N, C-alpha and C positions, 0 to 999 in steps of 0.2 A: 207370713211364711210363704204364701203363694207368690208374692212379689219377689222374694229371695230366690225361689225356684225358677221363676221366669227370668230373672236377671242372670242366674247361673246358666240357664239353657241358652240365652241370647249370647253370652260370652263364649260358649262352646260351639256356637253355630258356625257353619261353613262361611257365611258372610263375614262374621267377625274375624275368623281366622285368616281369610283372604285379605281383609282390610288391614288387620294388624301386620300381616306379612308385608304388604305394601308399605305400611308405615315404618316397619323395621328397615326396609331397604332405603326409604327416604332418610331415616335417622342415620343409617350407615353412611349415606352419601353426604349428609349434612356434617357429620363428624369428620369425614375425610376432607370436606371443603374447609371446615374450620381449621383443621391441622395444616392443610396446604396454605390457607390464607395467612395463618400465623407465620409460617416460614417465609411466605411471600412478602408480607409487610416488614419482616425483620430485614429483608434485603432490598426493599424498594428505595429506602433512603440512600443506600450505597449506589444503587443504579442511577438515582437522580444526581448524586455527586459525580458519578462516572460520566454522565451526560454533560454536566457543566465542565468537567475536565476536557472532554472531547471538543466542546465548543471553543474553549480557550486554545487548545492545541491546534485546531484547524485555523483559528484566527491568527495565531503566531506564524503558522506556515505561510498564510497569505501575505502577512506583513513582510516576512523575510523574503519571499519571492519577489514582492514589489520593490523592496529596497535593493535587491540584487539587480533587478531590471533597470532601476534608475542609475545605479552605479555604472552599468554597462553603457547607458545612454550618455552620461556625463563624460565617460572615458572616450566614447566615440566622437562627441562634439569637440572635446578638448583637443583631440588630435586631427580634427578636420583640416585638410590642406588649405582651404580658404582662410580659416581663422589663423592658422600658423603663418601664412603669408602676410596677412594684415598685421599681425602682431610684430612680425619681423620688420615691417616698414616703420612702425611706431618706435621700435627700439633703435633701429639703425639710421633713421632719417630724421631731419628736423621736422617740426610740426607742419611748416608750410609746404613741405614736399610729400607729406603723407596723403595718399589717395583715399579719402574718407568715404568715397562712393562705394568702395568695396564692402563697407559695413552693411550696405543694403542686402547683399547676398546672404551675409551672416544673419541679418534680421529675419529674412524669409525662413531660413532654416530653423531659427529659434521659435518662430510663430508656429511652424508646422508641428513641432514637438509640444510646445506649451499648450496649444489648443487641442491636442490629442487626448480624449477623455480617458484613455487607458492608463495614463501616467498620473492622473489626479493632481495636476500641477496648477497652482495659482499663477505662478510666473517662473521664468527661466532666465537667469542673468549671466552675463559675462562681465566680470569686474576687472578692469585694467588698472594697473598700479600707476604707470607713468605713460601718458597723462592720466589722471584719476577720473575715469568716467565709466559708465555701465552701458551695455547694450541689452535691452529686454524686449519683451514681446510687443510693446507699444512704440519702441523707438530707442533713442539714445538720450542720455542726460548726464550731467555731472553727478558723481557719486554722492557728494554731500547733499545736493538738492534732492536726489532720488530718495535717500534714506531719511530725509527731513520732511519732505512734502508728500511723496507718493506712497511710500511704505515706511511708516513711522512707528518706531518702537524704541523705548528708552534703553533697552539692553543691546539690541542689535543696531547700533549706530554706525555711521561711516567709519568712526575710529575703530570699532570692533572688527569690521571686515578688513580694514587696513592692516590690523595687527595679525590677521590670518596669514599674511604673506611671510611671516617669520617662522611658521610651523613647518614640519617636514612633509614628505611626500605622502599622498594617499587621500582617502576619503575621511570626512568627519561629519558626524550627525550632531546637530545642535538642538538644544532643548526647545520644545514648542513654546511659542509666545503669541500673544494677540497683537496684530499689526493694525494700525489705522490706515486703511487703504483708500486713497483718493484718486478718482478718475474724473473724466470730463463731466460725467452725468451724475455721479453719486459719491457718497462717502460711507464706507462700511468698516466694521471691525471683524476681523477674521483670524482664527487661530491657525498658525502655519508652523510647519516643521522644516527648518532649513537643513540642506545637505550640501556640503562644499567639497570640491576636488581641485587639487593643484599638484603640479610636479615642479619642484624647485629646479633651477632658479627662474622659473617662468615669470613673465610680466603680467599674467592674468590668472584668474581662478574662476571655476564654474560654481554657481550657486543655484540650487533648485529649491523653490518654496512650495512645499507640499500642502495641499488642503487637508488639514487634519480631520475635519468633520466629515468630508466626503469619504476619506479612507475609512473612518470609523464605521460609517453606514455600510460601506461595501465589504469590509473585511471582518467586522465583528458581528453586525446584525443584532438580533435579539430585540427585547422590548426596551423602552426608554429607561426603566430603572436599572437594568443591567448596563446599558450604555453609559450611565452616569458614574459607574464604578469600575472603570477600566484604566489601566496605567501601563506605561512602558518605561523600564529602568535601564540606564546605561550600565556598563560593567562595574563602574565604581559606586553604584547604588544611587546616583543622581537621577532625577526624573527627566526622561526624554519627552514624554507626553502623558497627560492624564485628561480624562474626559470631563472632570469637574473637580471642585474643591471637596467633594464628599469623601474622597479617598486620598490619603497622604502616606508618605513613606513611614512616618512615625507610628502609624497605626498597624503596620505590618507585623505579624508575629514572627518569631524565630523559627525557621524551618530546618529540620534535621536533614542529613544527607539522604538523598533519594526520596524525600517527602515532597509532594507537589500540591497538597491542600491541607488546611488546618482550620479548626473552629476557634475563633478568638472573639470574645464578646458576643455581639449579636450578628456576626457575619462569618460566613465561610470564605476563607481566602484561598484562591487558586493561583499557582504560578507555573510558568513554563519557560525554561531557560534554553536559549539557542546557543549551542556550543560554537557555532561558526562565527556569528556576529557578536556574541557575548551579551546580547540583549535579554532582559527578563520581562516577560509579559505577566501582568497581574490583573485579576478581576476579583471583586468582592460581591458575594451573593448573600442577601439577608437570610438568616436562619429561618425567619418567619415564612419566607417564600417556600422553602423546602418543606417545612412542617405543614403549611397549608395544602401543598400538593399531596402529601401523604394523607392528610385528613380527608380531602375530597375523595381520594381513592378508597379510603375506609368506608365513607358514607355510601359511595357507589356500590362497593362490594356487599355491604350489609343490605342495601336495598335489593340488589339482585338475589341475595340469599333468601330474603323474606318472600319475594315474588316467586322464587323457585319452590319454596315450601308450600305456599298457597296452591300453586299449580299442581304440585305433587299430590297434596291431600285431595284436591278436587278430582284429579285423574284417578286416584286410588278408589274413591267412592264410586265413580262412574264405572270403572272396570270391575270392581267387586260386585256391584249390583248386576252388571251384565252377565257375570258368570254365575251368581247365586240364584237369580230368578228362574232360569230353566232347570237348574238342578233341584230347586225346591219343588217345582212342579213334578219332576220325576219321582222324588221321594214321596210326595203325596199320592201319586198314582200307585206306587208300590204298597203303601200302607193300606190303601183301600182296595188293593187287588183289582183295580180297574185302570190299566194303562191306557192313556189317551195320547193322541198325537198333538203335541204342543209346539207351535211355530217357534223356531229358534234359528239364529244366525250361526250357531256352532254345529258343524257337521257331525261331531261325535254324539251330541245329544239327540240329533235326528236318528242316528243309527241305534241308539239305546231304545228310543221309543218304538222303533220298528221291531226290535227283537224282544222287547220286554214281555209282551203277552205270551209268546211262545215259551219263554223261560219260566214264567209263573206256572203255566200248565205242566211243563216238564218237571218242575219242582214238586208239584202236587203228586204226580205219578210216582216219582222216586220216594217221596215221603211215605206214601202208602205202602210201597214195597219194603221199605226199611222197617216199618212197624212189624212185619212178619219175619224179619230176619235179624240176625245179630251181625253187626259189622265190627271188624277188627281194624283199628286205625294204627298205623305205625308212623311215628314221627322221626324225621331225619334231621340231624343237626348239621349245620354248615359252618365251617370255621374259615374266616377270611383273614389273611395276613397282609398287613400294609407295609410296603417298603418305605423305609425312612430315606429321605432325600437330604444329603449333606450339601450345604451351600455356604458360601462365605458372606451371606447377607447379614449374619450377626456381627461380623467384623465391621461392616459399614455402619450398623446401628451403634456399635461402640464408638466409632469415630465421630458420628454426628452429635453424640451427647457429651463429648469431651470439651472442656473449656481450658485446656492447657496449651502453652505455646507449642507450635508445631511448624514443620517445613514439609514441603512436597518435593520429591526428587523424581524427575522424569528421565527414563532411559530410552533413547531413540536408536534402534538397531539398524545398521546398514550392512547387509550381507554382500560380499564381493565374490564375483565369479573368477576362478583361476583361468588364466589363458590356456586354451587348448584342452581343457578338462572339465568334467562335470563337477557339480557341487558335492564335496565329500560328505555332507550331512544335510538332512532335510531342515530347511530354515525353521519350520514350526517346532520340530523336536529340539533344535538348538536353542530357540527362544525359551522353550519350557525349561531346559537345563539351566540356562542363564537366570531365569526367574527364581528357580529353586536355590541357586547359589546366592543370589542377592538376598533372598529371604533369610537364609542361614546367617549370612554376614551381618545383616541389619539386626536380626534378633539377638545375636551375640552382644552387640554393642548397645542396642536399644530394645529391651525386652518387649516394650509396648508398641513396637513398629508393626506395620502391615504392608505387604507387597502384593500387588495385583497385576494380572495380565490384561491390559486395556485393549490392545490390538495385537495382531500377529507379530508386529515389529515394535511394540510399544509397551513398556513396563513402568509402573508407578509405585513409589514407596511413600507411605505416610509415616513420618518420624516425629515423635514427641521429643522436644529438646528442652534443656534447662541450663542453668549456669554451670552445673557440674559436668555436663557432657557436651557442651557446645563444640569443643575441639575434636571430639571423637568422630563426629560426622565427617569432618575434613579428612581425618586420617583413614577412615573406612573407605571413603570414595577414592582416595589416592591408592589404597591397597587394591581396590577393585580395578582401577585403571591399569596398574601393573599386571594384574592377572589377565585382563582383556587384551592388553597390548601384545601378549605372547602370540595371539592369533590374529594380529592386525592384517595379515595377508588375506584372511577370510572374513573378518568382521571389524567394522568401525562403529563406535558408539559415541553418541553425543549425550552428555549427562547435564541436565539443567536443574539447578537448586534454587528454589524460591526463597524469598525473604521469610523471616519469622512472622507467622500470623498467630493471633491469640483467640480468635473466635471461630467456631465451626461454621458460622454463617458466611465466613470469608473463603470457604473452601472453593466455591465456584470461581472466585477471582484468582485464587492461587493457581488453580488448575489451568485457567486460561493463560496466566502469565508464563507458566513453565512450557506450555505449548508454543508460545511465541519465542521463548528463549532457546528451545532446541533448534529453531530455524536460524539462530545466529551462529551456528557452527561454521567455523572457517575451513577452507580447504586444507587438508593434511592427511597423514597416514597413521594417525594415532588417536586414541580415545581423548575426547575433549570434555573438560568440566567447566560449565558456564554458571557463574554465580551472580552476575549482574545483568540486568535488563538494559540493553543499549537501544537507543532510538534507531529506527531504520534509516540507512543511508539512501542517497539519491538513486533513482533508476539509471542504469547504465545502458547506453545505446550509442550507435555511431551517429555522427552528424551527417547531414546530406552530402557534404564534401567528402567525408570519409567513405560513405557508401559509393560515391562515384569512383573513388580510387579503388575500392574493392571490385567494383564492376569492371573497371578498366584492367585490373590485374588478372581477373578470371578470363576476360576476353582475350588478353594477350598470353594466357597460360603462364603468367609470372607468379608462381606460387610463393616465391620468396618475398615479393612485395606484399602480398596478402598476409604472410606471416609477420612481417614487420608491423603492419597495422594492428594485428592482434597483440603483438608483444607490447606495443605502447598502451593499448587498452588494458591488458593484464597488469602492467606496471601501475596504471592509474587505479585499478580496482584494488590491487594489493596495498597501495598507498592509503586508500580510503577504507581499508579493512573490510572489504566486501565479504559477505557470507557465501557459503557453498551454494545456497539456494539462488543467490544473485548471479553467481558464476554460471549456474545451469540455465537460468532464464535468459541470460545474455547469449549463451551458446545456442540455445534453442532459436532465439531471434536471428542470430547470424546464419544458422543452418537454413531456416525458412527463407531468408533473403537470398542465400546462395542458390537454393533450389528454384526460387522464382527467376533468378538471373539465368539459370541454365535453361529453364523452360522458355523464357523470353527470347533466348538466343536460337530457339528452334530445335533444341536437342531433345525435345519431348519430355515426358514425365520421368522423374528420377526413380529408377527401380530400387536403388540401394538406400532410399530415404529411411525406411523402417529400420534397417540394419544400423544406420548411423545413429538414430535416436536410441536404439538399444545400447549402443556403445556409450552414448552420453550418460546413461544412467549409472554406468560403472566408473565414471570419472570422479575422483575424490581429491586429487592434488593438481597443482598448477601444471606439472609436467604431463599428467594424463590429459588435461584439457588441451595443452599444446599439441600433443599427439593427435587428439581428435580433430583439431583445426587443420593440421597438416594433411591428414587423410581426407578430410572433407574438401579442402581446396584442391588437392591433387585430383580427386575424383571428378569434381565439377569442371575444373579446367580441362581435363582430358575429354570429358563429354562435349564441351564447347569446341575444343580443338578438332575433335573427330568430325563434328557436324560441319565445321567450316571448311576443313581441308579435305576430309575423306581420303587421306593419304595421297592427295594430289601433289605430284612433284612440281608442277608448274606453279601452283599457289605457294608451296613451300619455298620455292626459289624467290618468288616475288616478296613474300613476307619477310624472309631472311634479309634480303637486300634493304627493305624498308626499315627493319629494326636496327640494322648495323650501319647503314649509310644515309640516315635521315638528314645529317648535317651537310651532305654534299648536294650538288645541283643535280639530283637524280630525276630522271624523266621517264615517262612511259615509253617513249620512242627508243631510249637506250636499252630498256629491259626487253622490249619486243625484238630488237635487233639481236640481242644475245640468245633469245629463245627461237629465233628464226620464224617469228610470227609478225603479222601486221599489227600496228598499234591499235587500230580500230577493233580487230578481233580480240586482242588481249584485254582491252578496256571492257568489252562486253563480257568476256570470260570471267574477269575478276569480280565484276558486279554480280554475275549470276552465282558464283560459288561462295562469295563472302557476304553478299548483301550490301556492300559499300563500294564506292568508286575508289580508284587508285589515289586520287588527290585527297579523299577523305581519310584514307589510311595514313598518308604522309602527315597531314595536318594534325590528326589525333595523336600520333606518336610525338610529334614536335611539341605540341602544347603540353602533353603530359611531362615531357622532359623540362619544359619551361617552368611548370609549377614547382618541380623539385628544385630548380636553380633559384627561383624567387624565394622559396621558403628556407633553403639551406645555405645560401651564399649571399654576399653583399654586392654582387656584380650589378652594374647599371643595366637598365632595360635594353639599351642599344647593343651592348656587348652580348647579352643573352640572345637577342634576336639573331646576331651573326653566328653565334655558337651553335644554334639549333637549325640553321639552314635558311633563315630569312635574310635576304640582302636589303630589304626595305623595312624599316621599323614601323612604318605606317601599316603595311600589310600584316605585320606581326600583331600589332595592336588590334586591328580589325578582326583577325581570325581568332585571337585570344578571347575577345569579348563575345564573339559569335558562339564559341564552344563552352565558355564558362559563365557568361552573363555579366562579366565585370572586366574592367581594364586591368592590365598587369600591375599598375600602381595600387589600385584598390585591392587586388588579391594579396599583394605583399603586406599592405596595411592591415587587412583583416587577419592574416596569419600572425602578425606581430601582436595585434590586440588579443587574439585568443591565447597566445603564449603568455602574455603578461597577466591575463585574467586567471590562467591556470596557476601561475606562480603566486598571485595574491590569494587565491582560494586555498592553495596548498599551505 
């Protein structure tokens, strides 16, 4: 009985209550940890799969970039003027009249590219049909001897490459094979990927032999096991390259539309299709690898949990005893009516000890006084009312426990400012009304749907779908589009609809997907409904040559020329279906470059820069972007013009003469005579006001006109030289190379190459 009483008293002691309180907090955190860990582990496998998908996607992009780089290289070599001239000799002259010494220059060019590590080339060949021989990085040889002795492969024989002369124009990627490569010092077997290029009816073709193993290490990476299960397929499903025999086409499972990974047997198969090259990249990851990563993570998390519990219990004991010890001494002193000063690190306990003796004395006096009097005690009751807080947290709980097929719909709101007026309605209030309307519309068609306000301009609907109401969502969204388009002058909305998901654990993935999809909205003045996730297109930017033309146009105040540059780029972006976000990023880049050009010209900082960027935020159609560019270029050109001329009539006269009479034999003496000035004074005056000599102005305008004629006409270089004012073609060639870094012939060839590459890529 005494033991039971002691045990009951110990359980009700302050120490036990403090200790149990600490333990309750620990258990609460442990429970929270276990619940969080359960949700975390349910999604970790998805994250690992996502990681492998990202690795394959990055590898595919690297491969595709490298293949494009090689195609450009082959095209450039194929059209090299030395190679074209040498081939013309072999076609048009007898063998004894061909100057084979010219092959030495071609050989040097091949070596410079073949030994460049950035191309991952094992060899680079020029295969001539008649006579049949090849030029490669080590020299020249007969084609039959080369493919029999030096690069031997049963499939890629001399007859195979001879047959390639019968196919049409363009590039062709050939399946990877092992070649027996023989050199002066060694013999090795190496897996190579051939790429050939030919333009009929040419007498030669380019052949690039890519080192497949080096490309694999550089572009795919990873560990050896992953490297052994990588494959590239052609458009027809044939194998272009595979890292080993452990992965075959026959083992690949059937993928549904939009599906990029699938579990089949003991492997997860991942694919990535490139729409431009029509190549398919495949990798296989053993299921055991993913399972082992999850298991390791489980063990680590459980170990951390166990250590956390032990540390929590030890800390609870330590702090409970630290609080209980001085309090126990205070209670003992009260019971014995002998308060004593007990050392304590807690300031409150020290204060209690100081006041305890006085309180006991005061209590005794009051007690004695109460014994002689009757006291009336009145109790007062206090009523406290708690306000209930309404929240939609219960809706989220309902969503997270559902295991029914669902889609997520994201509404991205873009409020437009009317020209010359203020916004007729507060955007926050308008977004609230729109959310309420969407909630009503979705609830009517899907009673179990939920709509939330994620951001001020972002609304999200969670819609449970089934076979009987799959088409209703399409109809509801198109009805919403018709309603929203009534106010398209004030509001534009991008609506992204995710694919159907079946597990609540995929909600995070679905949400991220619709966030990406709303960024795919195209320029336009109506509500857009986006139902498919498209891969991001290439980054759009001006080439260095186009930037030079833009700079020259702004310097000359030629806003129309700048507009033509932009029109061509806008056509290209429209052709590649660029998104509104890409239009804005490109416009921001052009604006930044234009402002830099203005400041470089000495016009100082652009005060209207902030206003221009605010205007850019309200551009939603191609026409609005075009207006933005027109205003931007006009403002920048005016600033540059005002800085250069400062309304100087002398400079205006000189520049007008240069712009209109550049093809004539115009001289500084002639202009000085018309202005009644000395030639020396006019030369110094032009240099001081414009920063350039008179001759520099003449040459700049002439070369700019020459570039237009070289790009847009078929005139020979001598005629162009005469047409723009150079009487000596040698002087023209020297000045053109000085200002552009290349000869007129090289410039024309580069322009033709870029045009052909654009047509092929288009």
